[in-house]
N, CA, C and O atoms as a DFTB+ gen file, in Angstrom:
480 C
 N C O
     1  1     -22.030       4.794     -13.538
     2  2     -21.026       5.239     -12.840
     3  2     -20.902       4.310     -11.595
     4  3     -21.922       3.877     -11.060
     5  1     -19.577       3.981     -11.098
     6  2     -19.162       3.209     -10.016
     7  2     -19.136       3.842      -8.656
     8  3     -18.658       4.973      -8.569
     9  1     -19.531       3.325      -7.734
    10  2     -19.283       4.110      -6.286
    11  2     -17.883       3.910      -6.021
    12  3     -17.231       2.977      -6.489
    13  1     -17.433       4.808      -5.259
    14  2     -15.739       4.710      -4.831
    15  2     -15.652       4.114      -3.451
    16  3     -16.516       4.339      -2.604
    17  1     -14.625       3.368      -3.237
    18  2     -14.186       3.110      -1.752
    19  2     -13.733       4.229      -0.969
    20  3     -13.079       5.180      -1.397
    21  1     -14.159       4.031       0.305
    22  2     -13.882       5.247       1.399
    23  2     -13.122       4.294       2.388
    24  3     -13.794       3.811       3.299
    25  1     -12.105       4.050       2.324
    26  2     -11.369       3.193       3.619
    27  2     -10.980       4.202       4.828
    28  3     -10.591       5.353       4.630
    29  1     -11.091       3.791       5.719
    30  2     -10.659       4.752       6.889
    31  2      -9.112       5.011       6.871
    32  3      -8.425       4.128       6.359
    33  1      -8.485       6.127       7.374
    34  2      -7.180       6.485       7.309
    35  2      -6.146       5.549       8.094
    36  3      -4.936       5.598       7.878
    37  1      -6.754       4.670       9.052
    38  2      -6.197       3.446       9.607
    39  2      -5.891       2.499       8.618
    40  3      -4.797       1.937       8.675
    41  1      -6.629       2.251       7.783
    42  2      -6.424       1.121       6.836
    43  2      -5.048       1.189       5.992
    44  3      -4.938       2.229       5.343
    45  1      -4.084       0.364       5.892
    46  2      -3.075       0.446       5.136
    47  2      -3.067      -0.510       3.884
    48  3      -2.716      -1.673       4.084
    49  1      -3.434      -0.111       2.565
    50  2      -3.673      -0.890       1.708
    51  2      -2.922      -0.952       0.675
    52  3      -2.460       0.124       0.294
    53  1      -2.627      -1.973       0.041
    54  2      -1.979      -2.287      -0.990
    55  2      -2.734      -2.900      -2.232
    56  3      -2.933      -4.113      -2.311
    57  1      -3.118      -2.066      -3.133
    58  2      -3.694      -2.612      -4.571
    59  2      -2.977      -3.069      -5.509
    60  3      -2.027      -2.395      -5.907
    61  1      -3.261      -4.283      -6.061
    62  2      -2.617      -5.030      -6.749
    63  2      -3.695      -5.229      -8.172
    64  3      -4.872      -5.544      -7.993
    65  1      -3.174      -5.021      -9.469
    66  2      -3.898      -4.856     -10.694
    67  2      -3.921      -6.648     -11.279
    68  3      -3.022      -7.065     -12.009
    69  1      -4.751      -7.286     -10.947
    70  2      -4.808      -8.578     -11.138
    71  2      -5.711      -8.792     -12.487
    72  3      -6.428      -9.782     -12.632
    73  1      -5.601      -7.831     -13.380
    74  2      -6.267      -8.114     -14.984
    75  2      -5.872      -9.251     -15.576
    76  3      -6.663     -10.100     -15.988
    77  1      -4.434      -9.344     -15.665
    78  2      -3.911     -10.408     -16.398
    79  2      -4.342     -11.785     -16.032
    80  3      -4.768     -12.550     -16.898
    81  1      -4.270     -12.052     -15.065
    82  2      -4.748     -13.379     -14.156
    83  2      -6.172     -13.500     -14.373
    84  3      -6.703     -14.500     -14.858
    85  1      -6.776     -12.457     -14.002
    86  2      -8.591     -12.354     -13.753
    87  2      -8.964     -12.922     -15.396
    88  3      -9.764     -13.843     -15.559
    89  1      -8.282     -12.250     -16.537
    90  2      -8.644     -12.615     -18.053
    91  2      -8.150     -13.882     -18.442
    92  3      -8.761     -14.400     -19.377
    93  1      -7.133     -14.559     -17.930
    94  2      -6.568     -15.502     -18.310
    95  2      -7.314     -17.128     -18.139
    96  3      -7.305     -17.681     -17.039
    97  1      -7.875     -17.718     -19.232
    98  2      -8.477     -18.753     -19.093
    99  2      -7.706     -20.202     -19.174
   100  3      -8.182     -21.295     -18.868
   101  1      -6.543     -19.952     -19.608
   102  2      -5.504     -20.841     -20.503
   103  2      -4.759     -21.376     -19.152
   104  3      -3.991     -20.659     -18.511
   105  1      -5.070     -22.701     -18.801
   106  2      -4.785     -23.467     -17.625
   107  2      -3.051     -23.684     -17.688
   108  3      -2.317     -23.829     -16.711
   109  1      -2.670     -23.661     -19.054
   110  2      -1.059     -23.879     -19.138
   111  2      -0.278     -22.533     -19.244
   112  3       0.924     -22.565     -19.511
   113  1      -0.975     -21.264     -19.027
   114  2      -0.359     -20.011     -19.292
   115  2      -0.045     -19.524     -17.727
   116  3      -0.928     -19.575     -16.871
   117  1       1.238     -19.069     -17.455
   118  2       2.071     -18.867     -16.336
   119  2       1.225     -17.712     -15.627
   120  3       1.481     -17.373     -14.472
   121  1       0.094     -17.064     -16.461
   122  2      -0.785     -16.162     -15.533
   123  2      -1.936     -16.496     -15.271
   124  3      -2.733     -15.630     -14.910
   125  1      -2.305     -17.768     -15.376
   126  2      -3.427     -18.454     -15.000
   127  2      -3.291     -18.672     -13.476
   128  3      -2.247     -19.062     -12.952
   129  1      -4.400     -18.394     -12.824
   130  2      -4.761     -18.733     -11.243
   131  2      -5.919     -19.099     -11.158
   132  3      -6.805     -18.595     -11.848
   133  1      -6.151     -20.154     -10.196
   134  2      -7.471     -20.806     -10.152
   135  2      -8.567     -20.033      -9.420
   136  3      -9.737     -20.416      -9.455
   137  1      -8.167     -18.907      -8.736
   138  2      -9.205     -18.237      -8.028
   139  2      -8.766     -16.822      -7.920
   140  3      -7.626     -16.434      -8.179
   141  1      -9.731     -16.094      -7.527
   142  2      -9.521     -14.335      -7.128
   143  2      -8.305     -14.283      -5.954
   144  3      -7.358     -13.497      -5.919
   145  1      -8.632     -15.384      -4.988
   146  2      -7.617     -15.110      -3.910
   147  2      -6.152     -15.685      -4.680
   148  3      -5.398     -14.713      -4.704
   149  1      -5.656     -16.552      -5.137
   150  2      -4.599     -16.811      -5.845
   151  2      -4.067     -15.712      -6.595
   152  3      -2.952     -15.287      -6.294
   153  1      -4.760     -15.164      -7.592
   154  2      -4.418     -14.124      -8.486
   155  2      -4.261     -12.863      -7.540
   156  3      -3.602     -12.069      -8.212
   157  1      -4.473     -12.426      -6.609
   158  2      -4.341     -11.554      -5.674
   159  2      -3.071     -11.929      -4.865
   160  3      -2.048     -11.293      -5.119
   161  1      -3.044     -12.613      -4.195
   162  2      -1.769     -12.833      -3.082
   163  2      -0.480     -13.191      -3.551
   164  3       0.525     -13.288      -2.847
   165  1      -0.556     -13.386      -4.785
   166  2       1.129     -13.558      -5.196
   167  2       1.786     -13.206      -6.490
   168  3       1.133     -12.993      -7.511
   169  1       3.196     -13.143      -6.426
   170  2       4.039     -12.796      -7.310
   171  2       4.126     -11.336      -7.593
   172  3       4.220     -10.888      -8.736
   173  1       4.091     -10.598      -6.495
   174  2       4.016      -8.874      -6.727
   175  2       5.515      -8.374      -6.474
   176  3       6.164      -8.893      -5.566
   177  1       5.989      -7.508      -7.161
   178  2       7.140      -7.015      -7.450
   179  2       7.061      -5.780      -6.289
   180  3       6.696      -4.709      -6.776
   181  1       7.289      -5.759      -5.112
   182  2       7.259      -4.682      -4.217
   183  2       8.107      -5.042      -2.886
   184  3       8.585      -6.115      -2.519
   185  1       8.119      -3.878      -2.350
   186  2       8.997      -3.903      -1.056
   187  2       8.309      -4.975      -0.023
   188  3       7.120      -4.890       0.285
   189  1       9.134      -5.933       0.450
   190  2       8.688      -6.854       1.779
   191  2       8.319      -5.737       2.870
   192  3       7.176      -5.685       3.325
   193  1       9.277      -4.885       3.256
   194  2       8.864      -3.985       4.489
   195  2       7.679      -3.224       3.999
   196  3       7.169      -2.695       4.987
   197  1       6.978      -2.916       2.868
   198  2       6.095      -2.202       2.581
   199  2       5.086      -3.225       2.753
   200  3       4.062      -2.858       3.328
   201  1       5.155      -4.380       2.393
   202  2       4.230      -5.400       2.374
   203  2       3.651      -5.955       3.777
   204  3       2.500      -6.321       4.012
   205  1       4.800      -5.915       4.669
   206  2       4.385      -6.477       5.976
   207  2       3.742      -5.310       6.699
   208  3       3.538      -5.531       7.893
   209  1       3.358      -4.065       6.229
   210  2       2.742      -2.941       6.913
   211  2       1.146      -3.068       6.301
   212  3       0.301      -2.359       6.847
   213  1       0.743      -3.918       5.228
   214  2      -0.473      -3.739       4.851
   215  2      -1.156      -4.304       5.698
   216  3      -0.718      -5.262       6.335
   217  1      -2.702      -3.677       5.915
   218  2      -3.731      -4.271       6.416
   219  2      -5.007      -5.025       5.660
   220  3      -5.908      -5.756       6.073
   221  1      -4.615      -4.446       4.229
   222  2      -5.432      -4.978       3.521
   223  2      -4.694      -4.827       2.082
   224  3      -4.072      -3.878       1.605
   225  1      -5.038      -6.317       1.486
   226  2      -4.790      -6.281       0.033
   227  2      -5.788      -6.527      -0.943
   228  3      -6.550      -7.493      -0.959
   229  1      -5.734      -5.554      -1.791
   230  2      -7.190      -5.666      -2.575
   231  2      -6.437      -5.818      -4.118
   232  3      -5.414      -5.271      -4.531
   233  1      -7.370      -6.793      -4.800
   234  2      -7.030      -7.192      -6.242
   235  2      -8.115      -6.451      -7.063
   236  3      -9.285      -6.829      -6.991
   237  1      -7.843      -5.659      -7.652
   238  2      -8.735      -5.056      -8.577
   239  2      -8.458      -5.259     -10.117
   240  3      -7.327      -5.591     -10.472
   241  1      -9.294      -5.100     -10.878
   242  2      -9.358      -5.113     -12.214
   243  2      -9.917      -3.833     -13.105
   244  3     -11.088      -3.470     -12.986
   245  1      -9.117      -3.262     -13.886
   246  2      -9.333      -1.735     -14.500
   247  2      -9.753      -0.726     -13.275
   248  3     -10.565       0.168     -13.517
   249  1      -9.216      -0.865     -12.004
   250  2      -9.884      -0.044     -10.832
   251  2     -10.935      -0.536     -10.328
   252  3     -11.369       0.232      -9.469
   253  1     -11.614      -1.531     -10.458
   254  2     -12.754      -2.222      -9.760
   255  2     -12.365      -3.538      -8.953
   256  3     -11.758      -4.529      -9.360
   257  1     -12.939      -3.239      -7.568
   258  2     -12.307      -4.247      -6.586
   259  2     -13.009      -5.701      -6.852
   260  3     -14.227      -5.847      -6.948
   261  1     -12.185      -6.600      -6.940
   262  2     -12.639      -7.974      -7.089
   263  2     -12.464      -8.968      -6.113
   264  3     -13.051     -10.049      -6.055
   265  1     -11.476      -8.450      -5.229
   266  2     -11.131      -9.492      -4.133
   267  2     -10.147      -8.464      -2.980
   268  3      -9.204      -7.702      -3.194
   269  1     -10.817      -8.832      -1.795
   270  2     -10.019      -8.177      -0.418
   271  2      -9.533      -9.255       0.320
   272  3     -10.349     -10.152       0.533
   273  1      -7.937      -9.447       0.947
   274  2      -7.583     -10.069       1.619
   275  2      -7.073      -9.290       2.748
   276  3      -6.499      -8.225       2.517
   277  1      -7.264      -9.828       4.270
   278  2      -6.767      -9.406       5.201
   279  2      -5.458     -10.269       5.536
   280  3      -5.549     -11.316       6.175
   281  1      -4.248      -9.774       5.072
   282  2      -2.751     -10.573       5.178
   283  2      -2.648     -10.851       6.323
   284  3      -3.095     -10.061       7.154
   285  1      -2.063     -11.993       6.710
   286  2      -1.564     -12.545       7.814
   287  2      -0.248     -12.969       7.984
   288  3       0.344     -13.217       9.034
   289  1       0.285     -13.043       6.420
   290  2       1.877     -13.436       6.560
   291  2       2.109     -12.921       5.018
   292  3       1.312     -12.917       4.081
   293  1       3.494     -12.482       5.078
   294  2       3.959     -12.070       3.567
   295  2       5.372     -12.621       3.659
   296  3       5.933     -12.848       4.731
   297  1       6.041     -12.869       2.167
   298  2       7.135     -13.372       2.565
   299  2       7.842     -13.343       0.742
   300  3       7.179     -13.310      -0.294
   301  1       9.075     -13.365       0.860
   302  2       9.564     -13.495      -0.620
   303  2       9.409     -14.849      -1.220
   304  3       9.649     -15.913      -0.651
   305  1       9.011     -14.695      -2.349
   306  2       8.500     -16.273      -3.083
   307  2       9.625     -16.987      -3.104
   308  3      10.746     -16.520      -3.304
   309  1       9.275     -18.485      -2.838
   310  2      10.341     -19.599      -3.051
   311  2      10.203     -20.274      -4.428
   312  3      10.992     -21.181      -4.694
   313  1       8.943     -19.785      -5.640
   314  2       9.123     -20.120      -6.789
   315  2      10.498     -19.443      -7.448
   316  3      10.784     -18.251      -7.344
   317  1      11.283     -20.437      -8.140
   318  2      12.297     -20.142      -8.772
   319  2      12.178     -18.827      -9.577
   320  3      12.977     -17.911      -9.382
   321  1      11.174     -18.734     -10.485
   322  2      11.316     -17.520     -11.294
   323  2      10.731     -16.174     -10.814
   324  3      10.577     -15.095     -11.386
   325  1      10.439     -16.639      -9.477
   326  2       9.786     -15.439      -8.696
   327  2      10.236     -15.088      -7.437
   328  3       9.530     -14.589      -6.561
   329  1      11.720     -15.417      -7.323
   330  2      12.602     -15.398      -6.122
   331  2      12.379     -13.680      -5.494
   332  3      12.268     -13.541      -4.276
   333  1      12.332     -12.579      -6.309
   334  2      12.436     -11.318      -5.744
   335  2      10.960     -10.882      -5.678
   336  3      10.704      -9.703      -5.437
   337  1      10.119     -11.652      -5.853
   338  2       8.629     -11.104      -5.764
   339  2       8.093     -11.750      -4.415
   340  3       8.501     -12.816      -3.953
   341  1       7.078     -10.911      -3.836
   342  2       6.348     -11.296      -2.677
   343  2       5.179     -11.734      -3.053
   344  3       4.465     -11.437      -4.011
   345  1       5.023     -12.725      -1.904
   346  2       3.334     -13.758      -1.860
   347  2       3.040     -13.357      -0.374
   348  3       3.826     -13.197       0.560
   349  1       1.669     -13.242      -0.432
   350  2       1.042     -12.937       0.628
   351  2      -0.098     -14.097       1.112
   352  3      -0.794     -14.690       0.288
   353  1      -0.167     -14.283       2.279
   354  2      -1.537     -15.395       2.681
   355  2      -2.302     -14.513       3.847
   356  3      -1.789     -13.696       4.612
   357  1      -3.754     -14.942       3.747
   358  2      -4.243     -14.166       4.496
   359  2      -5.773     -14.877       4.625
   360  3      -5.974     -16.070       4.400
   361  1      -6.675     -14.032       4.979
   362  2      -8.278     -14.335       5.182
   363  2      -8.844     -13.712       4.296
   364  3      -8.846     -12.498       4.497
   365  1      -9.505     -14.158       3.066
   366  2     -10.487     -13.412       2.245
   367  2     -11.486     -12.739       3.124
   368  3     -11.801     -13.215       4.215
   369  1     -12.035     -11.516       2.600
   370  2     -12.945     -10.780       3.376
   371  2     -14.198     -10.930       2.135
   372  3     -14.187     -10.030       1.295
   373  1     -14.908     -11.650       2.034
   374  2     -16.104     -11.940       1.124
   375  2     -16.934     -10.921       1.121
   376  3     -17.387     -10.521       0.048
   377  1     -17.330     -10.235       2.497
   378  2     -18.488      -9.349       2.609
   379  2     -17.799      -7.978       2.802
   380  3     -18.458      -7.163       3.446
   381  1     -16.647      -7.603       2.378
   382  2     -16.141      -6.369       2.096
   383  2     -16.817      -5.363       1.583
   384  3     -17.267      -5.589       0.460
   385  1     -17.064      -4.210       2.083
   386  2     -17.831      -3.173       1.419
   387  2     -17.236      -2.459       0.596
   388  3     -17.714      -1.380       0.244
   389  1     -15.735      -3.058      -0.009
   390  2     -15.101      -2.494      -1.198
   391  2     -15.399      -3.383      -2.397
   392  3     -15.109      -2.909      -3.495
   393  1     -15.937      -4.606      -2.353
   394  2     -16.093      -5.356      -3.560
   395  2     -17.017      -4.981      -4.265
   396  3     -18.213      -5.065      -3.985
   397  1     -16.370      -4.376      -5.589
   398  2     -17.295      -3.880      -6.653
   399  2     -17.207      -2.425      -6.839
   400  3     -17.789      -1.889      -7.782
   401  1     -16.593      -1.835      -6.091
   402  2     -16.250      -0.224      -5.798
   403  2     -15.147       0.008      -6.582
   404  3     -14.351      -0.910      -6.777
   405  1     -14.933       1.374      -7.184
   406  2     -13.812       1.918      -7.708
   407  2     -12.876       2.265      -6.747
   408  3     -13.297       2.536      -5.623
   409  1     -11.606       2.312      -6.989
   410  2     -10.522       2.768      -6.433
   411  2      -9.837       3.851      -7.072
   412  3      -8.699       4.113      -6.683
   413  1     -10.322       4.474      -7.932
   414  2      -9.658       5.394      -8.896
   415  2      -9.782       6.867      -8.039
   416  3      -9.080       7.799      -8.433
   417  1     -10.430       7.014      -7.190
   418  2     -10.793       8.087      -6.149
   419  2      -9.369       8.131      -5.248
   420  3      -8.874       9.189      -4.861
   421  1      -8.867       6.968      -5.014
   422  2      -7.691       6.878      -4.187
   423  2      -6.192       6.851      -4.695
   424  3      -5.317       7.458      -4.078
   425  1      -5.898       6.043      -5.969
   426  2      -5.112       5.782      -6.589
   427  2      -5.147       5.822      -7.947
   428  3      -6.185       5.466      -8.505
   429  1      -3.898       6.311      -8.806
   430  2      -4.147       6.387     -10.232
   431  2      -3.825       5.144     -10.742
   432  3      -2.852       4.565     -10.259
   433  1      -4.466       4.621     -11.637
   434  2      -4.425       3.317     -12.350
   435  2      -3.319       3.797     -13.522
   436  3      -3.380       4.854     -14.149
   437  1      -2.375       2.838     -13.647
   438  2      -1.514       3.134     -14.823
   439  2      -0.795       2.005     -14.935
   440  3      -1.231       1.000     -14.374
   441  1       0.489       1.935     -15.703
   442  2       1.362       1.048     -16.008
   443  2       1.578       0.172     -14.551
   444  3       1.294      -1.026     -14.575
   445  1       2.038       0.732     -13.397
   446  2       2.575       0.014     -12.305
   447  2       1.171      -0.684     -11.787
   448  3       0.040      -0.216     -11.659
   449  1       1.715      -1.998     -11.543
   450  2       0.371      -2.970     -11.141
   451  2       0.198      -3.020      -9.639
   452  3      -0.606      -3.800      -9.127
   453  1       1.043      -2.086      -8.838
   454  2       0.941      -2.233      -7.165
   455  2       0.766      -0.568      -7.000
   456  3       1.399       0.280      -7.629
   457  1      -0.024      -0.389      -6.220
   458  2      -0.244       0.705      -5.595
   459  2      -0.443       0.670      -4.400
   460  3      -1.044      -0.293      -3.922
   461  1       0.048       1.800      -3.536
   462  2      -0.276       1.804      -1.890
   463  2      -1.019       3.031      -1.618
   464  3      -0.903       4.074      -2.261
   465  1      -1.880       2.812      -0.504
   466  2      -2.559       3.946       0.300
   467  2      -2.244       3.724       1.781
   468  3      -2.472       2.707       2.437
   469  1      -1.645       4.935       2.205
   470  2      -1.449       5.158       3.691
   471  2      -0.309       4.303       4.199
   472  3      -0.139       4.065       5.395
   473  1       0.601       3.774       3.046
   474  2       1.868       3.156       3.147
   475  2       3.096       3.789       2.881
   476  3       3.448       3.753       1.702
   477  1       4.002       4.489       3.861
   478  2       5.048       4.974       3.351
   479  2       6.386       4.087       3.342
   480  3       7.422       4.537       2.850
């Protein structure tokens, strides 16, 4: 049984499901990312206004936190095939208390790869 995350009410979190990139080892695939940071930070279909409110960006695989980023910038992608998607830049939080914990107590894991906590 996994331990659950317990963020403060002040944290505005975007959860992104990175399972496709996390599990992709084929460097020629469009899903391949060279790091957890790259898998977590880019090409998300979400509102830029909501993205700008986030204090944490959390990448998870099947509800288990793999990466935590404190965003410093977000913007519409300049990649031609992803122009309607959002990319983030920020600082990785390597020692985050959320790493390895389950998010299923806060959001429902389903088909939507993006979930919000404390962001309206």
